[in-house]
C-alpha positions as CSV (number, residue, x, y, z in Angstrom):
1,M,99.1,-57.1,168.7
2,Y,98.0,-53.7,167.2
3,K,101.6,-52.9,166.3
4,E,101.9,-56.3,164.6
5,Q,98.7,-55.6,162.7
6,V,100.1,-52.3,161.4
7,Y,103.3,-54.1,160.4
8,V,101.5,-56.8,158.4
9,T,99.1,-54.4,156.8
10,T,101.9,-52.0,155.8
11,N,103.8,-54.9,154.1
12,V,100.7,-56.0,152.3
13,A,100.2,-52.5,151.0
14,L,103.8,-52.3,149.9
15,V,103.5,-55.6,148.0
16,L,100.2,-54.5,146.3
17,D,101.5,-51.1,145.3
18,G,104.6,-52.8,143.8
19,M,102.4,-55.2,141.9
20,V,100.4,-52.2,140.6
21,I,103.6,-50.6,139.2
22,I,104.7,-53.8,137.5
23,L,101.3,-54.8,136.0
24,A,100.5,-51.2,134.9
25,G,103.9,-51.1,133.2
26,Y,103.3,-54.2,131.1
27,A,99.7,-53.1,130.4
28,A,100.8,-49.7,129.3
29,Y,103.5,-51.2,127.0
30,Y,100.9,-53.5,125.4
31,L,98.3,-50.7,124.9
32,R,100.9,-48.5,123.4
33,W,101.8,-51.3,121.0
34,L,98.2,-51.7,120.0
35,L,97.5,-48.0,119.6
36,G,100.6,-47.3,117.5
37,D,102.5,-48.8,114.6
38,S,104.2,-51.8,116.1
39,A,106.9,-51.6,113.4
40,E,107.8,-48.1,114.5
41,W,107.6,-48.2,118.2
42,G,109.4,-50.4,120.7
43,M,111.4,-50.2,123.8
44,E,114.5,-52.1,124.9
45,G,113.9,-54.6,127.6
46,G,116.6,-53.0,129.8
47,M,115.1,-49.6,129.6
48,F,111.6,-50.9,130.3
49,I,112.8,-52.8,133.4
50,S,114.8,-49.8,134.6
51,I,111.7,-47.5,134.4
52,V,109.5,-50.0,136.2
53,M,112.1,-50.8,139.0
54,S,112.8,-47.0,139.5
55,L,109.1,-46.3,139.7
56,M,108.7,-49.0,142.3
57,F,111.3,-47.5,144.6
58,V,110.2,-43.9,144.0
59,N,106.5,-44.7,144.5
60,C,107.2,-46.6,147.7
61,Y,109.2,-43.6,149.1
62,V,106.7,-41.0,148.0
63,L,103.6,-42.9,149.4
64,G,105.5,-43.4,152.7
65,Q,106.2,-39.7,152.9
66,L,102.5,-39.0,152.3
67,G,101.6,-41.2,155.2
68,F,100.1,-44.3,153.5
69,Y,102.4,-46.6,155.4
70,A,101.9,-45.1,158.8
71,S,99.7,-46.4,161.6
72,D,96.9,-44.1,160.4
73,F,97.0,-45.5,156.9
74,N,93.3,-45.4,156.0
75,P,92.5,-41.7,155.2
76,P,89.0,-40.6,153.8
77,F,88.5,-41.0,150.1
78,R,89.0,-37.4,149.2
79,V,92.2,-37.2,151.1
80,A,93.5,-40.4,149.5
81,L,92.5,-39.2,146.0
82,R,94.4,-35.9,146.5
83,K,97.5,-37.7,147.8
84,V,97.5,-40.4,145.1
85,V,97.3,-37.7,142.4
86,L,100.3,-36.0,144.0
87,A,102.2,-39.2,144.3
88,V,101.7,-40.1,140.7
89,A,102.6,-36.6,139.6
90,I,105.9,-36.8,141.6
91,D,106.6,-40.4,140.4
92,F,106.4,-39.6,136.7
93,S,108.0,-36.2,137.0
94,L,111.1,-37.8,138.4
95,V,111.1,-40.5,135.7
96,T,110.8,-37.8,133.0
97,L,113.6,-35.8,134.6
98,G,115.7,-39.0,134.7
99,M,115.1,-39.6,131.0
100,F,116.2,-36.0,130.3
101,F,119.5,-36.4,132.2
102,I,120.4,-39.6,130.4
103,K,119.3,-38.0,127.1
104,E,116.8,-40.7,126.3
105,D,114.5,-38.9,123.8
106,T,113.0,-42.0,122.2
107,L,110.6,-42.7,125.1
108,S,107.0,-42.4,124.0
109,R,105.0,-39.8,125.8
110,L,101.8,-41.8,125.0
111,F,103.4,-44.7,126.9
112,L,104.1,-42.6,129.9
113,G,100.6,-41.1,129.8
114,I,99.0,-44.5,129.7
115,Y,101.3,-45.8,132.4
116,A,100.6,-42.8,134.7
117,G,96.8,-43.3,134.2
118,L,97.0,-47.0,135.0
119,V,99.1,-46.5,138.0
120,F,96.7,-43.9,139.4
121,V,93.7,-46.3,138.9
122,G,95.6,-49.2,140.5
123,L,96.7,-47.2,143.5
124,M,93.2,-46.0,144.1
125,V,91.9,-49.5,143.8
126,V,94.3,-50.6,146.5
127,R,93.3,-47.7,148.7
128,A,89.6,-48.6,148.1
129,L,90.2,-52.2,149.1
130,F,91.9,-51.1,152.3
131,Y,89.1,-48.6,153.1
132,H,86.5,-51.3,152.6
133,F,88.4,-53.9,154.6
134,F,88.9,-51.6,157.7
135,R,85.3,-50.2,157.5
136,H,84.0,-53.7,157.3
137,S,86.2,-55.1,160.0
138,A,85.3,-52.3,162.4
139,N,81.7,-53.5,162.3
140,A,82.4,-57.2,162.1
141,Y,81.2,-59.7,164.6
142,G,84.7,-60.6,165.7
143,M,85.9,-57.1,166.5
144,R,87.7,-56.5,169.8
145,R,85.6,-54.8,172.5
146,I,87.9,-52.8,174.8
147,L,87.4,-51.3,178.3
148,L,89.7,-48.5,179.7
149,I,90.4,-48.1,183.4
150,G,92.2,-45.1,184.8
151,S,92.2,-41.4,185.5
152,S,90.6,-38.8,183.2
153,D,93.7,-37.4,181.5
154,R,95.4,-40.8,181.0
155,V,92.2,-42.5,179.7
156,R,91.7,-39.6,177.3
157,S,95.3,-40.0,176.0
158,V,94.8,-43.8,175.4
159,F,91.4,-43.2,173.9
160,D,92.9,-40.7,171.4
161,A,95.7,-43.1,170.6
162,F,93.2,-45.9,169.9
163,Q,91.3,-43.5,167.6
164,R,94.5,-43.0,165.6
165,Q,95.6,-46.6,165.8
166,K,93.9,-48.6,163.0
167,S,93.4,-52.3,163.5
168,W,91.6,-55.2,162.0
169,G,88.6,-54.4,164.2
170,H,88.3,-52.9,167.7
171,T,85.8,-50.7,169.5
172,L,86.1,-48.8,172.8
173,V,83.1,-49.8,174.9
174,G,83.6,-47.3,177.7
175,S,85.8,-46.5,180.7
176,L,85.9,-47.2,184.5
177,A,87.3,-44.5,186.8
178,A,90.2,-45.2,189.1
179,G,89.0,-42.6,191.6
180,S,86.4,-39.9,190.9
181,L,84.1,-40.2,187.9
182,F,84.7,-38.3,184.7
183,E,83.2,-37.7,181.3
184,I,85.0,-38.0,177.9
185,E,83.1,-37.2,174.7
186,G,82.7,-40.3,172.7
187,L,83.6,-42.6,175.6
188,P,80.9,-43.3,178.2
189,C,82.0,-43.7,181.8
190,L,80.4,-46.9,183.0
191,G,81.3,-46.6,186.7
192,T,84.3,-47.2,188.9
193,A,87.0,-49.9,188.9
194,E,85.0,-51.8,191.6
195,D,82.4,-52.5,188.9
196,L,84.8,-54.4,186.7
197,P,83.4,-57.9,187.1
198,R,79.8,-56.7,186.3
199,I,80.8,-54.6,183.3
200,I,82.9,-57.4,181.8
201,A,79.8,-59.7,181.9
202,E,77.3,-57.1,180.8
203,K,79.3,-55.4,178.0
204,D,80.9,-58.5,176.5
205,I,84.4,-57.2,177.0
206,D,87.4,-58.8,175.2
207,E,90.2,-56.7,176.5
208,V,91.0,-54.3,179.5
209,V,93.5,-51.5,179.4
210,F,94.7,-50.3,182.8
211,T,96.1,-46.7,182.7
212,V,96.2,-45.8,186.4
213,P,98.4,-43.0,187.7
214,G,101.1,-43.8,190.2
215,N,99.6,-41.6,193.0
216,V,96.3,-43.4,193.1
217,P,95.9,-46.5,195.4
218,F,95.0,-49.4,193.2
219,D,94.9,-53.1,193.9
220,F,96.4,-54.3,190.6
221,P,96.8,-58.0,191.5
222,A,93.1,-58.3,192.4
223,Y,91.9,-56.7,189.2
224,L,94.3,-58.7,187.0
225,D,93.1,-61.9,188.7
226,V,89.5,-61.0,187.7
227,C,90.6,-60.6,184.1
228,K,92.7,-63.8,184.0
229,E,89.9,-65.8,185.6
230,M,87.5,-64.6,182.9
231,G,90.0,-65.2,180.1
232,L,90.5,-61.5,179.1
233,T,93.5,-59.9,177.6
234,C,95.0,-57.2,179.8
235,R,97.3,-54.3,178.9
236,I,99.0,-52.0,181.5
237,V,100.1,-48.4,180.6
238,P,103.0,-47.8,183.1
239,A,102.5,-45.2,185.8
240,M,105.7,-43.6,184.5
241,F,103.8,-42.6,181.3
242,A,102.7,-38.9,181.3
243,P,100.1,-37.8,178.7
244,D,102.1,-34.6,178.0
245,D,105.4,-36.3,177.4
246,G,105.0,-36.2,173.7
247,R,108.0,-37.4,171.8
248,W,110.0,-37.8,175.0
249,G,107.5,-40.3,176.4
250,L,108.0,-43.8,177.6
251,Q,108.9,-46.5,175.1
252,V,108.8,-50.3,175.3
253,D,112.2,-52.0,174.7
254,S,113.7,-55.3,175.5
255,I,117.1,-56.6,176.5
256,D,117.2,-60.1,175.0
257,N,113.8,-61.4,176.4
258,I,113.7,-59.0,179.3
259,P,111.1,-56.2,178.9
260,A,112.3,-52.7,179.6
261,L,110.6,-49.3,179.8
262,S,112.8,-46.7,178.2
263,I,112.8,-42.9,178.1
264,Y,115.3,-41.7,175.4
265,G,117.3,-38.5,175.7
266,T,117.0,-37.7,172.0
267,T,114.6,-38.5,169.3
268,I,117.1,-40.2,167.0
269,N,116.6,-44.0,166.7
270,A,119.0,-46.8,165.7
271,S,118.3,-46.5,161.9
272,G,118.6,-42.7,162.2
273,L,122.1,-43.1,163.8
274,F,123.1,-45.5,161.0
275,Y,122.1,-43.1,158.3
276,K,123.7,-40.2,160.1
277,R,127.0,-42.1,160.5
278,L,126.9,-43.1,156.8
279,L,126.5,-39.4,155.9
280,D,129.4,-38.6,158.3
281,L,131.7,-41.1,156.6
282,I,130.8,-39.9,153.1
283,G,131.0,-36.2,153.9
284,G,134.0,-36.7,156.1
285,A,135.9,-38.5,153.3
286,V,135.1,-35.7,150.9
287,G,136.1,-33.0,153.4
288,F,139.3,-34.8,154.4
289,A,140.3,-35.0,150.7
290,L,139.8,-31.3,150.4
291,F,141.7,-30.7,153.6
292,C,144.7,-32.7,152.2
293,L,144.6,-30.7,149.0
294,M,144.6,-27.3,150.7
295,Y,147.0,-28.2,153.5
296,L,150.3,-27.2,151.9
297,P,149.4,-23.7,150.6
298,I,147.5,-22.8,153.9
299,A,150.4,-24.2,156.0
300,L,152.9,-22.1,154.1
301,A,150.8,-19.0,154.5
302,I,150.4,-19.6,158.3
303,K,154.1,-20.3,158.8
304,L,155.2,-17.2,156.8
305,E,153.2,-14.9,159.0
306,S,153.8,-16.2,162.5
307,P,155.8,-19.0,164.2
308,G,153.9,-21.9,165.7
309,P,152.1,-25.1,164.6
310,V,149.9,-25.2,161.5
311,L,147.1,-27.0,163.2
312,F,145.5,-25.7,166.4
313,S,144.2,-28.3,168.8
314,Q,142.0,-27.8,171.8
315,V,140.2,-30.1,174.2
316,R,136.5,-29.9,173.5
317,V,133.4,-31.7,175.0
318,G,131.7,-34.2,172.8
319,Q,128.6,-36.3,173.2
320,N,127.6,-36.8,176.9
321,N,130.7,-35.1,178.2
322,R,133.3,-37.2,176.3
323,K,136.6,-35.2,175.8
324,F,138.4,-35.1,172.5
325,L,141.0,-32.9,170.6
326,L,139.4,-30.7,168.1
327,Y,141.6,-29.6,165.1
328,K,141.5,-26.4,163.2
329,F,144.0,-24.4,161.0
330,R,145.7,-22.0,163.4
331,S,144.1,-18.6,162.9
332,M,145.7,-16.9,166.0
333,Y,149.2,-16.2,167.3
334,A,150.7,-19.2,169.1
335,D,150.4,-17.6,172.5
336,A,146.7,-16.6,172.0
337,E,145.3,-18.7,174.9
338,E,147.7,-17.0,177.4
339,H,146.2,-13.6,176.6
340,K,142.5,-14.6,176.6
341,Q,142.0,-13.5,180.2
342,E,143.2,-10.0,179.4
343,L,140.4,-9.6,176.8
344,M,137.5,-11.0,178.8
345,G,136.3,-7.5,179.6
346,Q,135.7,-7.0,175.9
347,N,133.6,-10.1,175.5
348,E,130.7,-9.4,173.1
349,M,128.8,-12.6,174.0
350,E,126.2,-12.9,176.7
351,G,126.7,-16.1,178.7
352,H,129.4,-18.8,178.8
353,M,131.1,-18.2,175.4
354,F,133.8,-15.7,174.4
355,K,133.6,-13.8,171.2
356,M,135.3,-10.6,170.1
357,K,134.8,-9.1,166.6
358,D,138.2,-7.5,166.3
359,D,140.2,-9.9,168.3
360,P,143.9,-8.7,168.3
361,R,145.1,-12.3,168.6
362,V,143.8,-13.2,165.1
363,T,146.5,-13.1,162.4
364,R,145.9,-11.6,158.9
365,V,145.9,-15.1,157.4
366,G,143.6,-16.2,160.2
367,R,141.0,-13.5,159.3
368,F,141.0,-14.8,155.8
369,L,140.7,-18.4,156.9
370,R,137.8,-17.6,159.3
371,K,136.0,-15.4,156.7
372,T,136.1,-18.3,154.2
373,S,135.6,-21.0,156.8
374,L,138.8,-22.7,155.6
375,D,140.0,-23.0,159.2
376,E,137.2,-25.5,159.9
377,F,138.4,-28.2,157.4
378,P,140.8,-30.1,159.8
379,Q,137.6,-31.0,161.8
380,F,136.9,-33.6,159.2
381,I,139.6,-35.6,160.9
382,N,137.3,-35.6,164.0
383,V,134.4,-36.6,161.8
384,I,136.1,-39.6,160.4
385,R,137.3,-40.7,163.9
386,G,133.7,-40.5,165.1
387,E,134.3,-37.7,167.7
388,M,132.2,-35.2,165.7
389,S,129.4,-35.4,163.2
390,L,129.0,-33.6,159.9
391,V,125.9,-31.9,161.3
392,G,125.3,-31.4,165.0
393,T,125.5,-29.0,167.9
394,R,128.3,-26.4,168.4
395,P,131.4,-28.1,170.1
396,P,131.8,-26.4,173.5
397,T,135.0,-26.0,175.5
398,V,135.6,-27.7,178.8
399,D,135.3,-24.3,180.6
400,E,132.0,-23.6,179.0
401,V,130.5,-26.9,180.1
402,S,131.7,-26.4,183.6
403,H,129.3,-23.5,183.9
404,Y,126.3,-25.2,182.3
405,T,123.0,-25.6,184.1
406,K,121.3,-29.0,183.9
407,A,119.0,-27.8,181.1
408,E,122.0,-26.5,179.1
409,R,123.8,-29.8,179.4
410,R,121.2,-31.4,177.1
411,R,122.9,-29.7,174.2
412,I,125.8,-32.1,174.5
413,S,123.5,-35.2,174.4
414,M,124.3,-35.5,170.6
415,K,127.7,-35.4,168.9
416,P,128.9,-31.9,168.0
417,G,129.0,-31.0,164.4
418,V,131.3,-29.3,161.8
419,T,128.1,-27.3,161.0
420,G,124.7,-26.9,162.4
421,L,121.7,-24.6,162.8
422,W,124.0,-22.0,164.5
423,Q,126.2,-22.0,161.3
424,V,123.3,-21.4,158.9
425,S,121.5,-18.9,161.2
426,G,124.2,-16.2,161.0
427,R,126.7,-17.3,163.6
428,N,128.4,-13.9,163.5
429,E,125.1,-12.2,164.4
430,I,124.5,-14.3,167.5
431,N,125.5,-12.5,170.7
432,D,123.7,-14.4,173.4
433,F,124.6,-17.9,174.5
434,A,120.9,-18.6,175.2
435,D,120.3,-18.4,171.4
436,V,123.1,-20.9,170.8
437,V,121.4,-23.3,173.3
438,R,118.0,-22.7,171.7
439,L,119.3,-23.5,168.2
440,D,121.1,-26.6,169.4
441,L,118.0,-27.9,171.3
442,E,115.8,-27.1,168.3
443,Y,118.1,-29.2,166.2
444,I,118.1,-32.1,168.7
445,D,114.4,-32.1,169.3
446,G,113.5,-31.9,165.6
447,W,116.2,-34.1,164.1
448,R,115.5,-35.6,160.7
449,F,118.0,-37.2,158.3
450,F,116.9,-34.9,155.4
451,H,117.2,-31.9,157.7
452,D,120.9,-32.8,158.1
453,I,121.3,-32.8,154.3
454,E,119.4,-29.5,154.1
455,I,121.8,-27.9,156.6
456,V,124.8,-29.2,154.7
457,F,123.6,-27.5,151.5
458,K,122.7,-24.3,153.4
459,T,126.2,-24.3,154.9
460,I,127.8,-24.5,151.5
461,W,125.7,-21.5,150.4
462,V,126.7,-19.6,153.5
463,I,130.4,-20.2,152.9
464,F,130.2,-19.1,149.3
465,T,128.2,-16.0,150.1
466,K,130.3,-15.3,153.3
467,H,127.1,-14.5,155.2
468,G,127.6,-14.7,159.0
469,A,131.3,-15.6,158.8
470,S,133.5,-14.4,161.6
């Protein structure tokens, strides 16, 4: 119910904010017409509509990034004021920048100033309405009175979650201990679970949330029967839930109409996967086009120096141990793999990887290709085929993975990438496999779509500056 309330409220806020942008635009146009010479000032209908529509989308995104459409969407007045000022500044800065790029110099600065002022007032009115609504609802007669039952740490986690989770009106009456009594600041302990029937009657309880740990004997059917007989809503936090799980905690899912409790291996969700694949297809297409353009001159240079294939292919390990053939421009002599064991004593890398600064197996053309990262471009074939991602973890060899510990195997829980944190962190300066694992897990645990875009631009910078190249 609380999630649905957030969904409804968020959509109402989006609609109201959109109406503010539209109404403020027409009001600003009319006021500018009144304040100036109507014969000298005017704006084409297409330009006006473009500005209003652009502002609607930009404002929606900016307010979302500032947290106005999150579950904790009702900040104090001073915080809201500061964030709305920032949002309006960003909105109109982007509009002005857009006008500059399309060389539209007839747009009235007075119109933009009036428009910005009206948008600010409108957005603050919307925030004030929401502030009043939730403050009023929280003290309304019909607010939900909630009782928590469980252990100290689990009750505290649910209590904190309720404090963050805004709703149309709920209050936490207290808690009952499933075991020894405990005290939580702001939440009185009213007794033990055995007191449930009495507390329900005395405290006018509407809803009971059970958050009992799995190692505590608890007669769930008996307590649920009490709640059902008295017509109360019950919620059960699964025993699998751990308060310190953080982002790796239990999530509720469903298979058709069958409820399922899920613990995901990565933080990326379905929409994140969609946007990431979209970026892969766009970036992969651009990279593949560049690969096709450079193929003939690079192939000729490779063939002139040493016999053998132009492209080097090797079995690598992809997401969750899937095997695939990774492609690169050949930068070593054709028999390089046969001589690898002879050089293992000169390995400069701590751990499961092999790296040698002055590897005698690398050709002169190969050194140039590695220095400029041109040898990596055939990997865009793997990106288009879906075996790799534009940004991801470093693609390991089968031999490397065979020596992984359980914790190290988590780095292959996402698709390997053409680039990644290791690429923009000075890959030539990393001499410990533990650092590679740390960077890959840091990427997996902190994945964000815009972080991928940031890494792409940093990679381009690294290639042009030749920093960290092998």
